[in-house]
RODO-2510 file (C-alpha; in nm, 4 decimals, decimal comma):
residues 308
     n   res          X          Y          Z
     1     m    -2,1881    19,7782    -1,3969
     2     m    -2,4761    19,7184    -1,6535
     3     a    -2,4421    19,8745    -1,9862
     4     f    -2,7097    20,0477    -2,1853
     5     e    -2,8638    20,1256    -2,5530
     6     v    -2,8268    20,4788    -2,5840
     7     g    -3,0954    20,6176    -2,8275
     8     r    -3,3813    20,3683    -2,7583
     9     e    -3,7721    20,5295    -2,8075
    10     f    -3,9655    20,5892    -2,4979
    11     d    -4,2057    20,2927    -2,4930
    12     l    -4,3435    20,2505    -2,1708
    13     k    -4,5258    19,8944    -2,2217
    14     r    -4,1734    19,7673    -2,3438
    15     i    -3,9978    19,9450    -2,0388
    16     q    -4,2848    19,7723    -1,8085
    17     k    -4,2386    19,4488    -1,9526
    18     e    -3,8618    19,4281    -1,9455
    19     l    -3,8468    19,5436    -1,6140
    20     n    -4,1190    19,4088    -1,4416
    21     i    -4,3278    19,7115    -1,3398
    22     k    -4,6514    19,6168    -1,1852
    23     q    -4,9810    19,7182    -1,3620
    24     k    -5,1275    19,8804    -1,0584
    25     n    -4,7767    20,1121    -0,9630
    26     i    -4,8473    20,2377    -1,3335
    27     d    -5,2086    20,2964    -1,2744
    28     n    -5,1396    20,5277    -0,9994
    29     c    -4,8528    20,7183    -1,0923
    30     p    -4,9496    21,1006    -1,1146
    31     i    -4,7318    21,1680    -1,3608
    32     s    -4,8803    21,1413    -1,7320
    33     k    -4,7304    20,9066    -1,9752
    34     s    -4,6538    21,2263    -2,2085
    35     e    -4,4122    21,3730    -1,8974
    36     l    -4,2580    21,0681    -1,8348
    37     g    -4,1325    21,0669    -2,2248
    38     k    -4,0189    21,4233    -2,2158
    39     i    -3,7786    21,3317    -1,8830
    40     y    -3,6583    21,0235    -2,1212
    41     q    -3,5690    21,2197    -2,3781
    42     n    -3,4627    21,5268    -2,2116
    43     y    -3,2251    21,2475    -2,0120
    44     q    -3,1078    21,0460    -2,3548
    45     n    -3,0221    21,4174    -2,4693
    46     t    -2,7854    21,4592    -2,1721
    47     i    -2,5950    21,1433    -2,2015
    48     p    -2,3007    21,2850    -2,3658
    49     s    -2,2550    21,5719    -2,1044
    50     l    -2,2615    21,2827    -1,8117
    51     e    -2,0362    21,0934    -2,0028
    52     k    -1,7810    21,3509    -1,9700
    53     l    -1,8832    21,4456    -1,5933
    54     k    -1,8336    21,0420    -1,5410
    55     a    -1,4709    21,0214    -1,6883
    56     t    -1,3514    21,3237    -1,4842
    57     i    -1,5312    21,2293    -1,1617
    58     l    -1,3436    20,8920    -1,2391
    59     s    -1,0191    21,0378    -1,2915
    60     i    -1,0619    21,2251    -1,0047
    61     l    -1,0959    20,9145    -0,7834
    62     n    -0,8095    20,7391    -0,9120
    63     e    -0,5922    20,9548    -0,8596
    64     e    -0,6804    21,0467    -0,5124
    65     l    -0,7771    20,7114    -0,3571
    66     a    -0,4530    20,5006    -0,5250
    67     g    -0,3342    20,2408    -0,3619
    68     t    -0,6117    20,3189    -0,0974
    69     v    -0,9159    20,0904    -0,2434
    70     h    -0,9191    19,7909    -0,4489
    71     s    -1,0822    19,8829    -0,7361
    72     i    -1,3304    20,1872    -0,7894
    73     r    -1,6470    20,1423    -1,0857
    74     c    -1,8628    20,4110    -1,2250
    75     r    -2,1899    20,4235    -1,4630
    76     i    -2,4483    20,6317    -1,6021
    77     k    -2,8165    20,5235    -1,5016
    78     d    -3,0001    20,3807    -1,8163
    79     a    -3,3147    20,5793    -1,9334
    80     d    -3,4919    20,2811    -1,9049
    81     h    -3,4285    20,2239    -1,5583
    82     l    -3,4768    20,6224    -1,4407
    83     i    -3,8519    20,5674    -1,5459
    84     e    -3,8529    20,2812    -1,3679
    85     k    -3,7145    20,4441    -1,0388
    86     i    -3,9760    20,7214    -1,1054
    87     i    -4,2547    20,5146    -1,1323
    88     r    -4,1678    20,3021    -0,8191
    89     n    -4,1040    20,5884    -0,5586
    90     v    -4,3408    20,8818    -0,6862
    91     n    -4,5901    20,6872    -0,4178
    92     n    -4,3409    20,5902    -0,1908
    93     k    -4,1788    20,9103    -0,1665
    94     p    -4,4079    21,1499    -0,2440
    95     d    -4,2442    21,4564    -0,0829
    96     k    -3,9519    21,3918    -0,2959
    97     y    -4,1183    21,3029    -0,6548
    98     k    -4,4469    21,4015    -0,6551
    99     e    -4,3431    21,7041    -0,8743
   100     i    -4,0858    21,5265    -1,0439
   101     d    -4,0940    21,6687    -1,4650
   102     e    -3,8563    21,7389    -1,7528
   103     s    -3,7145    22,0594    -1,5791
   104     n    -3,6194    21,9250    -1,2251
   105     y    -3,5615    21,5381    -1,2061
   106     n    -3,1961    21,5833    -1,2548
   107     k    -3,2504    21,7869    -0,9342
   108     i    -3,4217    21,5237    -0,7444
   109     i    -3,2737    21,1684    -0,8956
   110     t    -2,9257    21,1700    -0,7019
   111     d    -2,7387    20,8485    -0,8449
   112     l    -2,7879    20,9614    -1,2368
   113     i    -2,4218    20,8661    -1,2073
   114     g    -2,3363    20,5681    -0,9654
   115     v    -1,9569    20,5232    -0,8345
   116     r    -1,8787    20,1953    -0,6237
   117     i    -1,5630    20,2147    -0,4656
   118     i    -1,4540    19,8754    -0,3502
   119     i    -1,2329    19,8285    -0,0527
   120     l    -1,0795    19,4241     0,0517
   121     d    -1,0573    19,4940     0,4091
   122     k    -1,4045    19,6864     0,5732
   123     r    -1,1187    19,8216     0,8299
   124     d    -1,0021    20,0595     0,5340
   125     w    -1,3297    20,2257     0,5397
   126     r    -1,2262    20,5138     0,7579
   127     d    -0,9478    20,5743     0,5055
   128     v    -1,1625    20,5725     0,2084
   129     h    -1,4443    20,8219     0,4301
   130     d    -1,1252    21,0619     0,5469
   131     s    -1,0648    21,1334     0,2042
   132     l    -1,3942    21,1692     0,0390
   133     l    -1,4675    21,4414     0,3208
   134     k    -1,0985    21,5965     0,1514
   135     i    -1,1510    21,5630    -0,1888
   136     f    -1,5130    21,7184    -0,2134
   137     r    -1,5998    21,9733     0,0477
   138     n    -1,7973    21,9063     0,3567
   139     i    -2,0069    22,1462     0,4747
   140     p    -2,3160    22,0268     0,6977
   141     e    -2,4833    22,3320     0,6525
   142     r    -2,5716    22,2035     0,2729
   143     y    -2,6652    21,8656     0,3897
   144     v    -3,0378    21,8151     0,2917
   145     h    -3,2741    21,7829     0,6114
   146     a    -3,5972    21,8099     0,4312
   147     p    -3,7209    21,6667     0,0515
   148     k    -3,7702    22,0269    -0,0778
   149     d    -3,3938    22,0902     0,0332
   150     i    -3,2331    21,9194    -0,2523
   151     i    -3,3916    22,1108    -0,5390
   152     e    -3,3391    22,4394    -0,3140
   153     n    -2,9955    22,3477    -0,2526
   154     y    -2,9593    22,2923    -0,5966
   155     d    -3,0673    22,6088    -0,7011
   156     r    -2,9040    22,8159    -0,4568
   157     y    -2,5622    22,7160    -0,5591
   158     l    -2,5583    22,6410    -0,9032
   159     e    -2,3886    22,9493    -0,9803
   160     e    -2,0722    22,8597    -0,7753
   161     a    -2,0941    22,4916    -0,9036
   162     t    -2,0823    22,5323    -1,2349
   163     a    -1,8237    22,8139    -1,2118
   164     k    -1,5292    22,7842    -1,5035
   165     r    -1,2568    22,5531    -1,3782
   166     k    -1,3482    22,5099    -1,0313
   167     g    -1,5673    22,2064    -1,0664
   168     l    -1,3910    21,9973    -0,7673
   169     e    -1,3386    22,3342    -0,5763
   170     n    -1,6900    22,4107    -0,5749
   171     s    -1,7958    22,0563    -0,5454
   172     y    -1,9707    21,9115    -0,1897
   173     h    -2,1141    21,6744     0,0149
   174     a    -2,5027    21,7578    -0,0744
   175     e    -2,6377    21,4881     0,2364
   176     e    -2,4992    21,3268     0,5290
   177     p    -2,3115    21,0350     0,4514
   178     v    -2,4833    20,7134     0,5787
   179     v    -2,3899    20,3387     0,6552
   180     y    -2,6533    20,1116     0,6282
   181     v    -2,5680    19,8083     0,8926
   182     t    -2,6593    19,5183     1,0615
   183     s    -2,5531    19,4436     1,3674
   184     h    -2,4197    19,6314     1,6797
   185     e    -2,0827    19,4909     1,6034
   186     d    -2,0927    19,7098     1,2617
   187     r    -2,1864    20,0066     1,4620
   188     d    -1,8926    19,9862     1,6687
   189     i    -1,7078    19,9977     1,3961
   190     y    -1,8535    20,2916     1,1907
   191     v    -1,7916    20,5614     1,4250
   192     d    -1,7597    20,9738     1,3185
   193     a    -1,8950    21,2716     1,3359
   194     h    -2,0049    21,2604     0,9893
   195     l    -2,1588    20,9495     0,9075
   196     k    -2,5029    20,8461     1,0163
   197     i    -2,5926    20,4864     1,0894
   198     d    -2,8782    20,3179     0,9343
   199     y    -3,0275    19,9688     1,0081
   200     s    -3,3562    19,9933     0,7811
   201     k    -3,2045    19,7513     0,5052
   202     s    -3,1792    19,3804     0,6126
   203     h    -2,8708    19,2524     0,4906
   204     y    -2,7284    19,5387     0,3232
   205     r    -2,3692    19,6720     0,4342
   206     s    -2,2614    20,0099     0,2355
   207     i    -2,1458    20,3301     0,3115
   208     h    -2,3502    20,5832     0,0779
   209     y    -2,2398    20,9799     0,0173
   210     i    -2,4606    21,1880    -0,2110
   211     i    -2,2334    21,4849    -0,3832
   212     r    -2,2814    21,8234    -0,6093
   213     y    -2,0623    21,8265    -0,8760
   214     e    -2,1121    22,0617    -1,1471
   215     t    -2,5040    22,0359    -1,2911
   216     i    -2,5461    21,7034    -1,0824
   217     y    -2,5523    21,5442    -0,7911
   218     f    -2,4151    21,1568    -0,8016
   219     e    -2,3842    20,8785    -0,5639
   220     i    -2,0640    20,6986    -0,4056
   221     q    -2,1002    20,3557    -0,2326
   222     v    -1,8551    20,2004    -0,0438
   223     r    -1,8486    19,8656     0,0339
   224     t    -1,6358    19,5100     0,0591
   225     l    -1,5043    19,3206    -0,2303
   226     f    -1,7436    19,0123    -0,0877
   227     e    -2,0448    19,2171    -0,0170
   228     e    -2,0110    19,3847    -0,3678
   229     g    -2,0303    19,0033    -0,5094
   230     w    -2,3152    18,9341    -0,2784
   231     l    -2,5172    19,2413    -0,3712
   232     e    -2,4308    19,2248    -0,7543
   233     f    -2,5821    18,8527    -0,7472
   234     d    -2,8990    18,9285    -0,5285
   235     h    -2,9258    19,2453    -0,7759
   236     r    -2,9483    18,9823    -1,0922
   237     i    -3,1813    18,7235    -0,9447
   238     k    -3,4539    18,9675    -0,7746
   239     y    -3,3663    19,3332    -0,7064
   240     p    -3,5901    19,5359    -0,7447
   241     y    -3,8197    19,3559    -0,9407
   242     d    -3,8928    19,0352    -0,7331
   243     q    -3,8297    19,0928    -0,4118
   244     n    -4,0903    18,9181    -0,2287
   245     n    -3,9920    18,5755    -0,3928
   246     k    -3,9237    18,3779    -0,0743
   247     k    -3,6732    18,1023    -0,2099
   248     k    -3,5013    18,4066    -0,3846
   249     q    -3,4542    18,5504    -0,0181
   250     e    -3,3380    18,2396     0,1427
   251     y    -3,1042    18,1912    -0,1488
   252     a    -2,9375    18,5370    -0,0929
   253     s    -2,9622    18,5459     0,2689
   254     v    -2,7096    18,2321     0,2785
   255     l    -2,4827    18,4436     0,0425
   256     s    -2,5017    18,7498     0,2689
   257     s    -2,4294    18,5307     0,5825
   258     l    -2,1363    18,3819     0,4115
   259     a    -2,0157    18,6978     0,3056
   260     i    -2,0275    18,8541     0,6242
   261     a    -1,8157    18,5533     0,7736
   262     a    -1,5635    18,6328     0,5120
   263     d    -1,5125    19,0116     0,5922
   264     r    -1,4853    18,9126     0,9145
   265     l    -1,2288    18,6382     0,8655
   266     i    -1,0320    18,9058     0,6606
   267     s    -1,0803    19,1976     0,9480
   268     f    -0,9332    18,9084     1,2069
   269     y    -0,6059    18,9284     0,9828
   270     e    -0,2679    19,0446     1,1343
   271     k     0,0474    18,9268     0,9881
   272     s     0,1426    18,8459     1,3657
   273     d    -0,0730    18,5376     1,3532
   274     f     0,1601    18,4157     1,0336
   275     e     0,5010    18,4435     1,2190
   276     q     0,7054    18,1405     1,3183
   277     g     0,7219    18,0761     1,6834
   278     t     0,3903    18,2546     1,8087
   279     p     0,3076    18,1160     2,1310
   280     e    -0,0169    17,9363     2,1348
   281     n    -0,2952    18,0741     2,3449
   282     t    -0,4057    17,7935     2,5505
   283     e    -0,7114    17,9614     2,7213
   284     n    -0,9869    17,7973     2,7205
   285     t    -1,2438    18,1238     2,5948
   286     e    -1,6003    18,0824     2,5197
   287     w    -1,8176    18,3585     2,3228
   288     d    -2,1835    18,2842     2,1584
   289     t    -2,1123    18,5473     1,9359
   290     v    -1,8832    18,7182     1,7066
   291     e    -2,0198    19,0775     1,8620
   292     d    -1,9393    18,9253     2,2267
   293     a    -1,5697    18,9006     2,1611
   294     n    -1,3122    19,0905     2,1537
   295     t    -1,0381    18,9343     1,9051
   296     d    -0,7423    19,1825     2,0073
   297     g    -0,4664    18,9532     2,1193
   298     l    -0,6026    18,6115     2,0215
   299     e    -0,4321    18,3437     1,8269
   300     l    -0,5671    18,2400     1,4373
   301     k    -0,7160    17,9623     1,5705
   302     e    -0,9494    18,1369     1,8570
   303     k    -1,0467    18,3875     1,5677
   304     l    -1,1474    18,0942     1,3763
   305     k    -1,3758    17,9472     1,6307
   306     l    -1,5664    18,2658     1,6257
   307     l    -1,6555    18,2020     1,2808
   308     f    -1,7085    17,8260     1,2320
***
């Protein structure tokens, strides 16, 4: 994850140039430049405390998920990107962002700390999901259902969440976990009473959790190693500042398809496919797509036919 420079002065023109913010978005932003500057400076001042929280969260997850996941990474949002996110979203999501200011931005922005949990096989999602529901209390009554809930719940449970020496004990899932999927095959895989399905993001496949921990909300994203690879590249070349570049979209789409194929190949893996003396399945069976196939009991070469 990207490193950032602490202690930079607020300079909206510099931020606009470096992050390719459109002038019309700045002109239409109802938040004054002065208020944006106050948010920027306040956030810079909180970074040392966020670093401590980040270290604690990372330590908890590394201990609880040891042997279950490929890797865990954690980052603190860069102050420039915080301002860009507010400008980008204040008109797109006015119910959530229209009253954001220095006093409440930390109650509205839920990814000041971001965690990525990387798994090798997408079938591993279940173990990670169940673990996260146990590590951080899952209380559906506290899920956010409307934009105003995010601030109201923050204030309502502030005393409890900040009780001394009880950070983990008083943490909780602030929103219902959501999985972003792109196919009905994925829809059949990610089934859980506490998991919402979302098809709205093209090519994007990941599970998101919003957690309340002490004075902040933070976000956990769970995805496969191959998904992480193509998304990192996609982020580097266009997100969120060059989303409409058709050539880049086509290029990223090809990479996404390759990531899907790699994930499916890994999910097909069974030790029995590589054992000596396994009889071959000579039945000539055809499927139009991977989604049409039930791979249980198929030989390796039949599984590969579904991909290539």
